C-alpha positions in Angstrom: 2.4 -7.6 8.4 1.3 -4.8 6.0 0.6 -5.8 2.4 0.7 -2.9 0.0 -1.2 -3.8 -3.2 -0.6 -1.1 -5.9 -2.2 -1.1 -9.3 -1.3 1.7 -11.7 -1.4 2.5 -15.4 2.0 4.2 -15.1 4.6 2.1 -16.9 7.9 2.3 -15.1 11.4 2.0 -16.7 12.7 0.0 -13.7 9.8 -1.5 -11.7 12.2 -3.5 -9.4 13.9 -0.3 -8.2 10.5 1.4 -7.6 9.2 -1.6 -5.7 12.3 -1.7 -3.5 12.0 2.0 -2.8 8.2 1.7 -2.2 8.7 -1.2 0.2 11.1 0.9 2.4 8.9 4.0 2.1 5.9 1.9 3.2 7.7 0.5 6.2 8.9 3.9 7.2 5.4 5.5 6.7 3.5 2.7 8.5 6.2 2.4 11.2 6.6 -1.3 10.6 9.8 -3.4 10.1 10.4 -3.8 6.4 11.0 -7.5 7.0 7.2 -7.8 7.4 6.2 -5.6 4.4 4.8 -7.3 1.3 4.4 -5.3 -1.9 2.3 -6.4 -4.8 2.8 -4.2 -7.9 0.6 -4.5 -10.9 1.0 -2.4 -14.1 -2.2 -2.3 -16.1 -2.4 0.1 -19.0 -6.2 -0.2 -18.9 -6.7 1.4 -15.4 -9.0 4.4 -15.7 -9.9 7.0 -13.2 -12.7 9.6 -13.8 -13.2 8.2 -17.2 -9.6 8.8 -18.5 -6.4 6.9 -18.9 -4.3 9.7 -17.4 -1.8 8.5 -14.8 -3.8 6.9 -12.0 -3.5 4.3 -9.2 -5.3 2.2 -6.6 -3.5 1.3 -3.4 -4.9 -1.2 -0.9 -3.1 -1.5 2.5 -3.9 -4.5 4.6 -2.3 -4.1 8.0 -2.8 -5.1 11.6 -3.1 -2.7 14.5 -2.1 0.6 12.9 -5.1 1.4 10.8 -7.2 4.3 12.3 -8.9 7.5 11.3 -6.2 9.6 12.8 -3.3 7.7 11.3 -4.9 7.2 7.9 -4.9 10.9 7.3 -1.1 11.1 7.7 -0.6 7.9 5.7 -2.7 9.3 2.8 -0.7 12.5 2.7 2.6 10.6 2.6 1.5 8.0 -0.1 -0.2 10.6 -2.3 3.0 12.7 -2.2 5.2 9.7 -3.0 3.0 8.7 -5.9 2.9 12.2 -7.3 6.7 12.3 -7.2 7.4 8.8 -8.4 4.5 8.0 -10.7 3.3 11.5 -11.7 -0.2 10.9 -10.4 -2.1 13.8 -9.0 -4.0 13.7 -5.8 -7.3 13.3 -7.5 -6.2 10.3 -9.6 -6.3 7.5 -7.1 -7.6 6.0 -4.0 -6.0 4.4 -0.9 -8.0 1.8 0.9 -7.1 0.8 4.5 -8.0 -2.6 5.8 -7.3 -4.1 9.2 -8.4 -7.7 8.8 -7.9 -8.5 12.5 -5.3 -10.9 14.0 -7.4 -14.0 13.6 -7.8 -13.3 9.8 -4.2 -12.9 8.9 -1.9 -16.0 8.6 1.8 -16.2 9.0 4.2 -19.1 9.6 1.5 -21.8 9.5 -0.7 -20.0 12.0 -2.4 -16.7 12.6 -1.3 -13.5 14.2 -4.0 -14.1 16.9 -2.0 -17.2 17.9 1.3 -15.4 17.7 0.4 -12.1 19.5 -3.0 -12.8 21.1 -6.4 -11.9 19.9 -6.0 -8.2 20.5 
């Protein structure tokens, strides 16, 4: 159910290898089965942060049921550390945005998760 939408100005030698690793990392971090993880990766050399083109990123996570103030703190720590190691981005060079769209607002298999799991 989680979609990890990552935009970065860091050009990768092997984006497929990174995305595969990021998908597994995201599943482990969010405690969701990888079969439900969707990764969208966009390289854009024109991404700026704080007015510079130094390595930077923006990550948006859309996920059901596991977005909360308490959990997001731990998720942020994990994702920022991962990006620093894999992309060379510093902690002050990106944002992570957490969105829980609600079960009625996320579709799967021609229906919504509200129909599959109930409204809450």
